C-alpha positions, -999 to 999 in steps of 0.1 A, spaced: 71 -357 449 94 -386 441 122 -379 417 146 -403 403 176 -408 380 210 -395 386 232 -407 358 266 -403 344 258 -415 309 284 -430 285 277 -444 251 303 -464 231 300 -466 193 301 -443 163 278 -413 169 264 -400 136 255 -364 133 227 -355 108 230 -321 93 209 -303 67 224 -312 34 218 -320 -3 205 -353 -15 224 -381 -31 210 -405 -58 227 -439 -61 219 -460 -91 224 -498 -95 223 -509 -131 223 -545 -121 253 -555 -143 266 -575 -113 261 -578 -76 273 -546 -58 285 -554 -23 290 -517 -16 252 -512 -19 237 -546 -9 243 -567 22 242 -600 4 227 -615 -28 194 -633 -22 193 -671 -28 171 -668 -59 188 -637 -74 212 -638 -104 225 -611 -128 223 -615 -165 226 -591 -194 221 -560 -172 191 -574 -153 186 -586 -118 165 -618 -122 147 -635 -94 133 -670 -91 114 -683 -62 91 -672 -34 99 -646 -7 132 -635 -22 146 -602 -11 180 -585 -7 186 -555 15 207 -524 13 240 -528 33 232 -496 52 199 -478 60 194 -446 39 190 -414 58 159 -394 50 150 -416 21 127 -397 -3 125 -414 -37 129 -449 -52 128 -452 -89 132 -484 -111 124 -502 -143 110 -537 -141 98 -562 -167 67 -583 -160 69 -614 -182 43 -636 -165 12 -627 -146 26 -637 -112 62 -626 -114 53 -605 -83 81 -579 -81 83 -562 -47 101 -535 -27 100 -527 9 113 -500 33 119 -504 70 140 -492 98 146 -529 106 176 -549 94 156 -580 89 121 -587 77 100 -616 64 79 -610 33 42 -614 34 11 -595 22 -1 -583 57 3 -549 74 33 -551 97 44 -523 120 77 -506 108 74 -520 73 59 -506 41 57 -528 10 51 -521 -27 47 -543 -58 24 -567 -75 5 -598 -64 -3 -613 -98 -26 -587 -115 -30 -565 -84 -6 -536 -78 -4 -526 -41 10 -506 -13 8 -523 21 14 -499 49 20 -504 86 -18 -505 94 -37 -500 61 -32 -509 24 -44 -499 -10 -44 -516 -44 -56 -515 -80 -62 -543 -106 -35 -537 -132 -10 -564 -143 -4 -562 -181 28 -578 -193 48 -547 -198 81 -530 -189 72 -506 -162 89 -474 -150 80 -469 -113 85 -441 -88 79 -444 -50 79 -411 -31 82 -411 7 72 -382 29 66 -380 66 29 -386 62 22 -400 27 36 -427 4 30 -425 -34 35 -454 -58 32 -445 -95 41 -461 -129 35 -454 -165 6 -479 -171 -15 -483 -139 -31 -457 -117 -11 -439 -90 -15 -454 -55 -14 -431 -24 -14 -442 12 -13 -422 45 16 -437 64 43 -422 87 72 -446 79 89 -415 65 93 -401 100 120 -428 105 154 -410 98 170 -442 86 153 -468 64 166 -499 47 154 -507 12 146 -543 2 142 -554 -34 130 -588 -46 100 -609 -57 75 -635 -46 78 -653 -79 49 -678 -83 34 -699 -111 8 -680 -131 -27 -694 -135 -17 -706 -170 10 -727 -155 38 -705 -168 66 -692 -146 92 -667 -156 117 -646 -138 109 -613 -120 133 -590 -138 147 -556 -126 166 -535 -151 179 -508 -127 171 -492 -93 179 -457 -80 176 -445 -44 175 -408 -34 184 -399 2 202 -373 23 240 -373 23 238 -371 61 239 -409 57 277 -404 58 287 -409 95 308 -381 110 325 -378 144 306 -354 167 321 -321 175 328 -314 212 298 -303 232 300 -271 252 318 -273 285 315 -288 310 305 -319 290 337 -337 281 346 -340 244 342 -374 228 371 -398 231 381 -419 201 391 -454 212 402 -474 182 371 -475 160 348 -465 188 337 -431 202 328 -425 238 303 -398 244 296 -387 279 267 -366 293 272 -355 329 237 -340 330 247 -305 340 221 -293 316 200 -306 286 223 -314 257 204 -310 224 233 -324 204 227 -358 221 190 -359 229 160 -354 205 140 -334 230 138 -330 268 111 -352 282 82 -335 300 91 -349 334 128 -343 331 146 -317 352 184 -309 353 200 -297 385 233 -301 404 246 -325 379 216 -348 380 189 -357 355 158 -361 376 126 -377 363 91 -373 377 63 -396 365 63 -418 334 87 -400 311 116 -407 289 138 -391 261 158 -406 233 190 -399 214 186 -375 185 201 -401 162 205 -439 163 240 -450 172 257 -474 148 271 -506 163 262 -496 199 282 -519 222 282 -504 257 263 -481 280 273 -472 315 261 -448 341 254 -440 377 218 -438 391 206 -430 426 176 -450 439 160 -428 466 127 -445 469 116 -481 464 96 -474 432 118 -447 415 119 -472 386 147 -459 365 148 -473 330 168 -475 298 158 -488 264 175 -496 231 157 -499 198 160 -493 160 127 -475 162 124 -437 166 93 -440 189 85 -467 215 60 -471 243 77 -481 275 61 -509 294 71 -541 311 60 -565 283 80 -581 255 82 -559 224 97 -568 191 126 -545 183 129 -531 218 151 -542 248 146 -526 282 167 -523 313 159 -510 348 139 -515 380 103 -522 387 102 -512 424 126 -538 441 130 -559 410 159 -553 387 149 -564 352 161 -570 316 132 -573 292 141 -586 257 121 -589 225 108 -624 234 119 -632 270 130 -615 302 150 -620 333 149 -603 367 165 -603 402 150 -591 435 174 -563 444 163 -527 450 179 -512 481 180 -474 482 216 -465 472 238 -453 443 242 -479 416 270 -478 390 255 -498 361 268 -511 327 250 -526 297 269 -547 271 253 -554 237 265 -582 214 250 -598 184 235 -626 205 233 -614 241 227 -584 263 242 -581 298 230 -558 325 255 -554 355 257 -532 386 278 -531 417 253 -546 441 227 -568 424 234 -599 403 244 -597 367 214 -603 343 223 -619 309 197 -626 282 199 -642 248 187 -615 224 197 -605 189 189 -567 191 227 -561 186 224 -573 150 206 -540 143 232 -517 128 216 -486 143 200 -483 177 184 -454 195 190 -451 233 161 -442 256 164 -429 292 138 -421 317 117 -435 345 83 -450 354 84 -431 387 56 -444 410 47 -434 446 
């Protein structure tokens, strides 16, 4: 039986701990742009008389931070013209492009002229209802169902698992078109409230049980080290099926990997030591804003992967990849550097791999570790 991966694993960046806690409701009355809540004002957005008014197509602004365990969005909107097309979206992604298609990791709500809709990750539902009214709306998010209700139209319900994502950004905006009568108004929002867990407040981790070293604060960064003496449930979500701990090693058999229990804010650096005993041990690491990925050797949006495929060291980005033929059986100290525009994969024996990739723009990233351990 082949076994692989021996790693001293170090993560730089704030490490948020999520604990069971009460919920927080934050309300924006749209009297002025709130930079504590929103990342930046959208190009077509302006504030007037206690309303957020939006002019133009594909206009959205996003919360500054993702909300942890987001459960409820409430708002009041005014539909002046048939195709004002107010919309909201939730996503673990820090950037999205508005459209009316199903897109993985995004759920969208709103109106398309006279049609009220929910567009989920793989399915959608809608109802014809577009009277020119002032609407009170509620969106409830659970781990399996999304509900979109208001005080005039019927309630829409959709099976969708976006609520399994611990952290979700909220987008508010409009796709403000001309109505069939040639009239065009503003898509107007009166207020918006978001209910989420107060675990969104980032805390420093408490020291893990010995012999794992306690975290070290370096300026604004924290270093967390796992020496793999045993499974550490304060760092990892669950032990992968092929993972075994022994003699200070994490050994992986088969195609198996595990991820951090929480995404890491502003992740900048990963380092470790692995031992390549056999040609196709195929140790791997991955970073992603997503709480679930399928590890393969293809490009994947929102996933960047590092490791070996037999004797080829590789760095697989979201849209491109780079590799180097280098896979001798030995111990490899490795390091991975993440910036807003590049990822760098170094070790002590092979060449340095550098790839242009913007995964570092994601505020929160999970780390995956494992192997695709072949014979």
